[in-house]
C-alpha positions in Angstrom: 17.4 38.3 153.6 15.6 38.0 150.3 13.5 41.0 151.2 16.6 43.0 151.9 18.2 42.2 148.6 15.0 43.2 146.8 14.9 46.5 148.6 18.5 47.2 147.7 17.8 46.5 144.0 14.8 48.7 143.9 16.8 51.7 145.5 19.7 51.1 143.1 17.3 51.2 140.2 15.7 54.4 141.5 19.0 56.0 141.9 20.0 55.2 138.3 16.9 56.7 137.0 17.4 59.8 139.1 20.9 60.3 137.8 19.8 59.9 134.1 17.0 62.4 134.8 19.5 64.8 136.4 21.9 64.5 133.4 19.0 65.0 131.0 17.8 68.1 132.8 21.5 69.6 132.7 22.2 68.7 129.0 21.2 72.0 127.6 23.7 73.7 129.9 26.6 71.3 129.2 29.1 72.8 126.8 31.5 69.9 126.6 32.3 68.6 123.0 30.8 71.6 121.1 34.2 72.6 119.7 34.5 69.3 118.0 31.2 69.8 116.2 32.2 73.4 115.1 35.5 72.0 113.9 33.9 69.5 111.7 31.7 72.1 110.0 34.6 74.6 109.7 36.8 71.8 108.2 34.1 71.1 105.7 33.9 74.8 104.8 37.7 75.0 104.4 37.7 72.0 102.1 35.0 73.6 100.0 36.9 76.9 99.9 40.2 75.2 99.1 38.5 73.3 96.2 37.1 76.6 94.9 40.5 78.3 95.1 42.3 75.4 93.5 39.7 75.3 90.7 39.8 79.0 90.1 43.7 79.1 90.2 43.9 76.2 87.8 41.4 77.9 85.4 43.3 81.2 85.5 46.8 79.4 85.2 45.6 77.4 82.2 44.0 80.4 80.7 47.2 82.5 80.9 49.2 79.5 79.5 46.6 79.0 76.8 46.9 82.7 75.8 50.7 82.4 75.7 50.2 79.4 73.3 47.8 81.3 71.2 50.2 84.2 70.8 53.1 81.9 70.0 51.1 79.7 67.6 49.6 82.6 65.8 52.9 84.4 65.4 54.6 81.3 64.2 51.9 80.9 61.5 52.3 84.6 60.6 56.1 84.2 60.3 55.5 81.6 57.6 53.3 84.0 55.7 55.7 86.9 55.9 58.7 84.7 55.0 57.0 83.3 52.0 56.1 86.8 50.9 59.8 87.7 51.1 60.7 84.4 49.3 58.4 85.5 46.4 60.0 88.9 46.3 63.5 87.3 46.4 62.7 85.0 43.6 61.2 87.9 41.7 64.7 89.5 42.0 66.2 86.2 41.1 64.2 85.9 37.9 65.3 89.4 36.7 68.9 88.5 37.6 68.7 85.3 35.5 67.6 87.4 32.5 70.5 89.8 33.0 73.1 86.9 33.4 71.7 85.1 30.4 72.2 88.2 28.3 75.6 88.7 29.7 76.8 85.2 29.0 75.3 85.2 25.6 77.5 88.1 24.7 80.4 86.3 26.4 79.7 83.3 24.1 79.2 85.3 21.0 82.3 87.6 21.6 80.8 90.3 19.4 82.4 93.1 21.3 85.8 91.5 21.0 85.4 91.3 17.2 85.2 95.0 16.8 88.0 96.1 19.1 90.9 95.0 16.7 89.9 97.6 14.1 89.6 100.3 16.9 93.1 99.4 18.3 94.6 99.3 14.7 93.3 102.8 14.1 94.9 104.0 17.3 98.2 102.4 16.3 97.9 103.9 12.8 97.6 107.5 14.2 100.3 107.1 16.8 103.2 108.0 14.4 101.4 111.2 13.4 101.8 112.4 17.0 105.3 111.3 17.3 107.9 114.1 16.4 105.4 116.8 17.1 106.8 120.2 18.2 104.5 120.0 21.2 106.0 117.7 23.8 102.6 116.5 25.1 101.5 115.2 21.6 105.0 113.7 21.0 104.7 111.7 24.3 101.1 110.8 23.5 102.2 109.1 20.3 104.8 106.8 22.1 102.2 106.2 24.9 99.6 105.0 22.3 102.2 102.5 20.9 102.9 101.2 24.3 99.3 100.9 25.5 97.8 99.3 22.4 99.4 95.8 23.0 98.3 95.9 26.6 94.7 96.7 25.8 94.7 93.9 23.1 95.8 91.5 25.9 93.2 92.9 28.3 90.4 92.4 25.6 91.6 88.8 24.8 92.0 87.8 28.4 88.7 89.0 29.5 87.0 87.5 26.5 88.6 84.1 27.2 87.7 84.4 30.8 84.1 85.2 30.2 83.8 82.7 27.4 84.9 79.9 29.7 82.5 81.0 32.3 79.7 81.1 29.7 80.4 77.5 28.7 79.5 76.4 32.2 76.8 78.8 33.2 74.9 79.8 30.1 73.2 76.4 29.6 72.0 76.5 33.2 70.4 79.9 32.9 68.8 79.2 29.5 67.3 76.0 30.9 65.9 78.0 33.9 64.2 80.3 31.5 63.1 77.7 29.0 61.5 75.4 31.7 60.1 78.5 33.6 61.5 77.1 36.8 61.3 80.2 38.9 57.6 80.9 38.2 56.8 77.2 38.7 58.6 77.3 42.1 56.6 80.5 43.0 53.3 78.7 42.1 54.4 75.7 44.2 55.3 77.9 47.2 52.0 79.8 47.0 50.0 76.6 47.0 52.0 75.1 49.9 51.8 78.2 52.0 48.4 77.5 53.7 49.4 74.0 54.8 52.8 75.2 56.0 51.1 78.0 57.9 48.6 75.8 59.7 51.3 73.1 60.4 53.6 75.7 62.0 50.9 77.1 64.2 49.6 73.7 65.2 53.0 72.3 66.0 53.8 75.3 68.3 50.5 74.8 70.1 51.2 71.1 70.5 54.6 71.7 72.0 53.1 74.3 74.5 50.6 71.7 75.6 53.3 69.0 76.0 55.3 71.3 78.2 52.5 71.6 80.7 52.4 69.3 83.7 48.9 68.1 82.7 50.1 67.1 79.2 47.1 68.8 77.6 46.7 68.5 73.9 46.4 71.9 72.3 45.5 72.5 68.6 45.7 75.7 66.7 44.1 77.1 63.5 44.8 80.3 61.6 41.8 82.0 60.3 41.3 84.5 57.5 39.0 87.4 58.2 36.4 86.0 55.7 35.7 83.4 58.5 37.4 80.6 56.6 40.6 78.8 57.8 43.7 79.4 56.0 43.7 76.6 53.3 39.9 76.3 53.5 37.4 76.2 50.7 37.9 79.9 49.8 41.5 79.1 48.9 40.5 78.4 45.2 38.8 81.7 44.8 41.1 83.9 46.7 44.7 82.9 47.9 45.8 83.3 51.4 48.9 85.1 50.2 47.7 88.4 48.7 49.6 87.8 45.4 48.6 87.4 41.7 50.3 85.1 39.0 50.3 87.5 36.0 50.5 84.5 33.7 48.1 81.8 34.9 45.5 83.7 37.0 42.3 85.0 35.6 41.2 88.3 37.2 39.2 91.3 36.0 42.4 93.3 36.1 44.7 90.6 34.7 46.0 92.8 31.8 47.0 95.4 34.3 48.9 93.0 36.5 50.6 91.6 33.3 51.6 95.0 32.2 52.9 95.9 35.7 54.8 92.6 35.8 56.5 93.2 32.5 57.5 96.7 33.4 58.8 95.6 36.7 60.8 92.6 35.2 62.3 94.7 32.5 63.4 97.4 34.8 64.9 95.0 37.3 66.7 93.0 34.5 68.2 96.1 33.1 69.3 97.2 36.5 71.0 93.9 37.3 72.7 93.8 33.9 74.0 97.3 34.5 75.3 96.3 37.9 77.1 93.2 36.5 78.6 95.3 33.7 79.7 98.0 36.0 81.2 95.5 38.4 83.1 93.4 35.7 84.1 96.2 33.4 85.7 98.6 35.8 89.1 97.9 34.5 88.1 98.9 31.0 86.3 101.9 32.2 89.3 103.2 34.1 92.5 101.9 32.3 91.4 100.4 29.1 89.3 103.0 27.5 91.1 103.1 24.1 89.6 99.9 23.0 86.0 101.0 23.7 85.4 97.4 24.8 83.4 98.4 27.8 80.9 100.5 25.7 80.7 97.8 22.9 80.1 95.1 25.7 77.3 97.2 27.2 75.6 97.7 23.9 75.6 94.1 22.9 74.5 92.8 26.3 71.7 95.3 26.3 70.7 94.0 22.9 70.7 90.4 24.1 68.5 91.4 27.0 66.1 93.3 24.9 65.7 90.2 22.7 65.1 87.9 25.7 62.5 90.2 27.2 60.7 91.3 24.1 61.1 88.4 21.6 61.8 85.2 23.4 59.7 85.6 26.7 57.3 88.6 26.3 54.4 87.0 28.3 56.1 84.3 30.3 58.6 84.3 33.1 56.9 87.2 34.6 57.3 88.1 38.4 54.4 87.6 40.8 52.5 90.7 41.7 50.9 91.8 45.0 47.1 91.8 45.0 46.4 95.5 45.2 42.8 96.5 45.0 43.1 100.0 46.6 42.4 101.8 43.3 39.2 99.8 42.7 37.5 99.9 46.0 36.6 102.7 48.4 37.1 100.7 51.7 41.0 100.6 51.8 41.0 99.5 55.5 38.6 96.6 54.7 41.0 95.5 51.9 43.9 95.6 54.2 42.1 93.6 56.9 40.8 91.1 54.4 44.2 90.3 52.8 46.8 91.2 55.4 45.3 90.4 58.8 44.7 86.9 60.3 43.3 85.4 63.5 44.9 82.5 65.3 42.8 80.4 67.7 44.1 77.7 70.1 41.5 75.0 71.2 41.7 72.8 74.2 39.2 70.4 75.8 37.4 71.7 78.9 39.6 71.4 82.0 37.9 68.9 84.5 37.1 70.2 87.9 38.8 69.0 91.1 35.6 68.5 93.0 33.0 67.8 90.2 30.3 66.9 92.6 30.4 70.4 94.2 31.8 72.6 91.6 31.3 72.6 87.8 32.4 74.8 85.0 29.5 77.1 83.9 30.8 77.1 80.4 29.7 74.1 78.4 32.0 74.4 75.4 35.7 73.8 75.1 38.3 76.4 75.9 39.6 78.9 73.4 42.3 81.6 73.2 42.9 83.8 70.2 45.3 86.4 68.8 45.4 88.6 65.7 48.3 89.3 63.5 49.1 91.8 60.7 51.4 91.5 57.8 53.0 94.8 56.6 56.1 96.5 55.4 57.8 98.4 58.3 58.9 102.0 57.8 62.5 103.1 58.1 63.8 103.4 61.7 65.9 106.1 63.2 69.5 104.9 63.7 72.7 106.2 65.2 75.3 107.5 62.7 78.9 107.7 63.9 81.6 109.6 62.1 83.7 107.4 59.8 81.2 104.7 59.3 82.6 101.8 57.1 81.6 101.9 53.4 81.2 99.0 51.1 84.2 97.8 49.2 84.2 97.6 45.4 85.8 95.3 42.8 88.0 95.9 39.9 87.0 93.8 36.8 86.5 90.1 36.7 83.5 87.9 35.8 80.3 87.8 37.8 81.0 86.2 41.2 84.8 86.4 40.8 85.5 90.2 41.0 88.9 91.3 41.7 88.9 93.3 45.1 89.6 97.0 44.7 92.1 98.4 47.2 90.2 100.6 49.6 91.9 103.1 51.8 91.5 102.4 55.5 88.4 103.8 57.0 89.1 106.6 59.3 88.4 105.9 62.9 86.0 108.0 64.9 87.8 111.0 66.4 88.8 110.4 70.0 86.8 112.2 72.8 88.0 115.6 73.6 88.1 114.6 77.2 88.4 111.3 79.1 85.0 109.7 79.5 83.3 112.0 77.0 81.2 109.9 74.4 82.0 109.8 70.7 79.7 112.3 68.9 77.0 110.7 66.8 73.9 111.9 64.9 70.4 110.6 64.2 69.3 109.6 60.6 66.8 107.3 58.9 67.9 104.1 57.4 69.1 104.4 53.8 66.7 104.6 50.9 68.4 101.4 49.4 66.6 99.4 52.2 63.4 100.0 50.1 61.2 100.6 53.2 58.1 101.9 51.7 57.5 99.9 48.6 54.2 98.0 49.0 55.1 95.3 46.3 56.8 92.0 45.7 60.1 93.6 45.1 60.4 94.5 48.7 62.0 91.8 50.8 61.2 93.2 54.2 57.7 91.9 54.8 57.2 91.2 58.5 54.4 90.1 60.9 53.4 91.3 64.3 50.7 90.6 66.9 48.1 93.4 67.0 44.9 93.9 69.3 42.2 91.5 68.2 39.6 94.0 67.1 38.4 92.4 63.7 34.6 92.6 63.6 34.4 88.9 62.4 36.0 87.6 65.7 32.6 86.3 67.2 32.0 84.4 64.0 35.5 82.9 63.9 35.2 81.8 67.6 31.7 80.3 66.9 32.7 78.3 63.8 34.0 74.7 64.6 37.5 74.2 63.1 37.7 71.6 60.4 41.2 71.9 58.8 44.6 70.2 59.2 43.0 67.4 61.4 41.7 69.9 64.0 38.1 68.6 64.7 36.0 67.5 67.5 36.0 70.8 69.5 32.7 72.3 70.6 32.6 76.1 70.1 30.3 78.6 71.8 27.5 80.6 70.1 28.8 84.2 70.0 27.1 85.4 66.9 24.7 87.4 68.8 27.5 89.5 70.3 27.9 93.1 69.1 31.3 94.7 68.6 30.9 96.5 71.9 30.1 93.3 73.7 33.1 91.7 72.3 35.3 94.6 73.3 33.9 94.3 76.8 34.6 90.7 77.4 37.9 90.6 75.4 41.2 90.9 77.2 43.0 92.1 74.1 
């Protein structure tokens, strides 16, 4: 019994070993479970591929958004520059207008013209009887007409003088104080000094808001650079302003005398122009129906004398309009002058975007991310516009004091002729904008300065991108070393 059990155990053990050996000999031919192993490796490859795609797509998406932020921030900073140029131009006009109005109201206060009109009207009244009873009917009628018109013109002169005198009591002290305290030039100096900070703040704020709008909440910072590789508002500001303007009174330049001469000539011409406009606008009633008193001619003479005294005696070298910094006559490289003073580069900075699978993928660029744009400040040329028949014209005024002119009746503007056939368009022609728009004047009288994005082709771009920003609180960004790049290399890698 015991022997039989032992034999059975030995044969069972031998069978087990035989089965194991048989399985081992057929293992290389068994394909069961191989699909699972391949799936594991395929899944790993798909995960790696997905990580690569996600990293690449994130980088591309962030680069596009970063470039949009750079364009917007750069343009925002440029708008501040162009608007401040227009503000300086407007205040130059305002300065000349204040001179004109001061002269105007000084005559209104002194009433010198009114003091001479009684004698003129008395002489007319004295000669009126000589015409009456003439054998020629026109002269006879003229004598009676003179007698009837003289009292009316006396009333016109008195009423206008009283009206303008009352206005002078309120307005003249204000205008004289503006000139005495040199308020307009002081405002222009303050605006010029504040422009760099305003420019950087506008660009940086737009960049910040772009970053806040992203799902990642990335912090973006922006800096506007000058083409001398110095940020707007940097250390070069004391030697050469960001705004290409010159103060003809306070600045010290090699051509300061020339700037002052140009400023005086410009101010005097504008002041006389505005005085002429005010006189023409307020004296139309005397020019047309009150000619006997000669009041309008006397008023123009006395106001012109008042203005000449203001310009040549009281303020010959102060209250001068700012001038544009124009060095084209003193240098041979005109394009370099334009690029140095009227072109700027805006750069937006962002910390490096972290990778999704940092253990497998890493950004090959060790510096922070940048995007840039270039802007140009200029005066646009006149554009072609459509001109339709019967375009409305400006309405005039008939007499009155400055700012309170009496509207002149204007005949209704004719409407465009109807089409000759149903559906036929109204005829029109092509013409340039009017000359009064001042499109081509490259100076600070033109109020049409504008800014536009242009291709980033400046030769100093590698130096700007390689210089760490340190202005307006924008610090701590690591910049690449691109100083070894040539212009051709930059054009090859630039997307502008």
